[in-house]
N, C-alpha and C positions, 0 to 999 in steps of 0.2 A: 897473596892477594886473593880475596874471595872473587869467584866468578858467578855471574847470573845469566840465565838464558835470555837471549834477545827475542822477545815475542814468542812466536811459534816456530822459530828457525832452529837450525842445528848449531847456531853460533853461541858461544859463551863469551861474555864480555866482562872485563874487570869492573869491580864495584866502583873504583875510581877511574874515570876516563880523563884523558888529557885534552883540554880545550886549547885553542890555538889563535884566537882572534887578535892577540897582541903582536904576533910575528909579522914583521914588515913595517910596524909603526913604532911601538915601544921596545920591541926586541929585534935584534939583528939575526941574520941567518946563523951566525955562530952561537948565539943564545939559544936559538931553536934546536940546533943539533945537541947542545948540552942538555937542554930539558928533555928531549926525546931519549937520549942515551940513559939518563938517570931514571926516567919514568919506566922504560922497558926493563932496565936492570932490576927494578923494584916491583915487577909484576903487572904493570899496566900493559894491556894489549889493545886498548880501544882509543883511537885518535879521532877527534872530531874537528872538521874544518868547514869551510864554505867558500864558494866562488867569490863572494863579496869581500871577504876578509883581506886585510885587517880592518878593524873598527877603531875610529870613525872611518866610514868609507870615503875614499878619494880616488879620482881617476888615476893619479900617479902611483898609487900603491895597490890597486885592485888586482887580486890574483897572487900577490907575493906570498901569502900564507901557504897556499897550495904548492907554489913553486918551491919554497923552502922544504916543505914536507916531501915533495917528490925528489928533490936532490938528496935528502937524507935517505929515503928508501932506496934510491939507486946506489948510494955509497955503502949502505949497510947490507943490502941484499937479503933483507928479512921480510919481504912483503907478505909471504905466505903465513907468517907467524902472527900477523896483526889483522885487526878489524878496522878498516879505514872508512870513515863516514865523511860525507860532505853534503852541500846543499845547493839547490838552485834558487836564485834570488826571486823573491816575490815581486809583485807589481810595484813600481816606484818611478820616480822622476830622474833616476840616475841614467841620464842619456848616454853616458860613455859606455854603458853595457848594452849592447845590441840595440842601441837607439832608444832604450827604455825597457827594462825587463818586464816581460809578461809570461804567464804560465801556459802559453800556447804549445801545441805539438811541435811546431817548427823551432821555437826558442828553446824548449827543453832538450831537443836533440842537439842543438848547437851548444848549449851550456854544458851538457855532459861530455861532449867531445873535447871542449876546451879544458874542462877539469881533468879528464883522463890524460891529456897532453901535459898539463902542468904537474900532475901527480906522477907522471912517468909509469903508469900502470895501465893494464888493459881491462880492469874491472874495478868497480867500487862496491864495497860490501853493503853499505847502507846509504842510499841516496834520498835526501829529505827535501821536502818543499819548505823553504825558509819561513814564509808567512803567507796567509791567504791572499787570493786575488780579489775576493769579494770585500765589501765593506762590513767589517765586524769589529768586535772589541778585542784588540791585542796590543802589545807594547804598553800595558798599563792603562788603557782607556776604560773608563767606567761610564755608567749611565747610557745603556744601549738605546738607540733610537732607530727604528726601522727606516731604511733608506733604499732608494732605487740603486741597484748594483750597476746599472748602465750596461756597458759592454763587457762586464767582467767575464773572464773565461770560466766556463762551468767546470766544476770538479771532475765531471765525467770526461771532459777532454784532457784535462791534466793527467788523470789517472790512466787514461787510455795510452797516452804518450809514455808514461812510466812503465806500463805493461810492455810496450814495444822495446824499451831499453832492457828489461829483464829477459824478454825472448831473444834479444840479440846477444845476450851474455855480457853486456856492458855494466849492468847493475845486478847484484844478487838479491837485494831486498830494498824495500822502500819505507820511508817514515815521513812524519809530518812534524811541523814545528810552529810554535806560537798560535796554536789552534784552540778553538772553542769546543765545548761538548757537541754542539750540533755539527760542526765541521768534521770532528773525529768520526762521529757515527755516520755521516754522509760518505766519507771515504770508505768505511767498512761496508756500508750498504751497496755502494757502487761496485766494490770488489766482489761481493757475493752475487750481485745481479749479473755481472759479466764474466765471472770466473777469472778475475784479474788479481794481481798480487794485493794482499792485505797490508795495511800499514802495520809495521811491527813495533813502532815506538812513537812517542810524542815528546818532542823536545821543547819544554816550556820553562819559564823561570820558577824556581822554588827555593825558598830560604825562610829563615825565622821571621823575616820582616814581610814576607809575601807567601802565605800558605793558601792562596786562593785556588790553587790546583785541587785542593781537597774537596772543594764544594761540589764539583761535578765530574771532573776528569779522572779523579782517583778511582772512582767506581768503574769507569770505563777501562782503565788500566788493568784492574783486577779481573773483571768479568770477561774482557775480550783479549787478555794476554797481550796487551799493547802498553808496555811499561813506560814510565817516565825517564827520559834522559834530562836530568835536572841541570839547568844552566843558571849562572849567577848564584851559586849556593852561598857565597859570602856577600851577596848584595853589592857587587862592584867593590868589594874590599871593605865596605862600611862595617861589617860585623867583626872585623879584626879589632875594631876600636881605634884604628890609627888616625881617624879624622875627628875624634872627640876633642872637646875643648877648643874647637876652632882651628885645629892643626891642619896644615896642608903639606904633607911630606913631599920632599922633592922627588920628582919622577913618578909619583903615584897617579893613578888613573884619574881620580876626581880632581886632582890638582891640575893636571895638564889639560883636561877636557871638561870645562865647566858647563858644557851643554847637557851633561848627564845629571839630572836633578831628581831622579826617581827615589833615591834613598837619602836625601839630604834635608827633608822638611824638618821643622821643629819637632813634630810628633815622631818622626822616624828616629831622630837623634835621641829623644827621650826613651824610646823602645830599645834602641841599640845600647844605650847606657845600662839599662836594666839587664840585658843579656850578657854584656861584658862583665858586669859586677857578679852575676850569677856564676859565670865560668870561673872567675877568680875565687869565689867561695868554695868551689869544688876542686881547686888545684889544676884547672885546665886552661889552656890558652883559649881565648875567645874564638879564634879561627877553628881550632880542633873541635870545640864543643858544637859550633854551628854546623860543621861538616859531618860530624858523627851523628847529629840529629837527622840530617838528610839521609845518610847511609842506613839508618835504622828503619826507614819507612818501607813497608812491604811492597808498595807500588812503584818504587824506584828501581830501575834496572841498572843505571850507572849515574854517578855523581860527577859532572864535568867540571873539573877544577881548571883554573887558569892561573898563571903566575908570571910575574915580570922578572923575578930573581930566583936563583936556584934555592936560596934559603927558604923562600916562601913555598916552593914546590916540595921541598923535603918535609916541612911542617904539615902541609896539606895532605900529602900521601900518608903520613903517619896516622891520620884520622881513621884510616881503615882498620887500625888495630885497637881502637878505643870503643869500649862498650859503655854506654851511659846507664847509670843506675836507675832503678825505678823511682827512687826519691828525686833524682835530678830531672827525670822525664816529667814527673808530676809538677815540679817547680816551673819547668818550661811551659807546661799547659796552663798553669796559673797566670803566667805572664802573657800567654796568648789570649786569655780571656780579657785581660786588661788592654792589650795592644793587638787587637784581632787582625786587622789588615792595614797596618800603617803605610804600606807601600804596595799598592795593587800592581 
């Protein structure tokens, strides 16, 4: 498995990273152990979690993902061989988490201690801010309108708290997630101003149906050594083609959770059909073509795959061994011109 440097750190992470947000909802602890064992045996050293997981978030399941991962780390005794990432929840109305998560100094310290306990470790390699405190365009929102941020916690306070975690040895490096170009540069500016830790990565959605990262953030990734940790590389599984023709496979994510509509519009289905057909013309599975495309981007540090079955995991990991031809890449770009941003 190819390894890529995480930002400006001395850590190398696997090109394919293992996402975990289904553990505790669609996947049992036994499933999680099976996925982890297979992934590590096949070269993956980067595991990404979050205190909020699994998704969809619920009070009854919150924290189970980290708990499963911690139990596995304890059972296998291989913590030092892995790069473990998790996230502190951004501002939300999830009152069951600290009375409503905020990115204040106090809450960040509480959140990391809770994550360390569930993960059964005394340090986190990459601790990420899950989404911004301020009002901004993320989670697919378009049409930016300036709004009063009200009592939003400033990035300076959030980063200052993260600096304290690094100084305490609880966190090795920090990252951001679901960020905008302005937010990314503000984190970097505050880090330089105060001599605090730099953001080493940006975890945002990136796939054939949503390449909006390229418009502004990709340049930041390249010029600032702050690479993309690409999530939803298969667009919630839509790019496998399994939902085409109105199908609703049993147990599939978009079958069980109809609230997720980001990749199900008529235009999205039309674009998905085109990419699925293109993969077939070139003798590739749609999933492997979609993942191999993400793998090929120079601004990507790691491609975070998730799977609910071991068969899916096997297929997804194999994408690391696929190189797309120049001809196929050209065809993908032609489709991108036709379906530029079907799913922001």
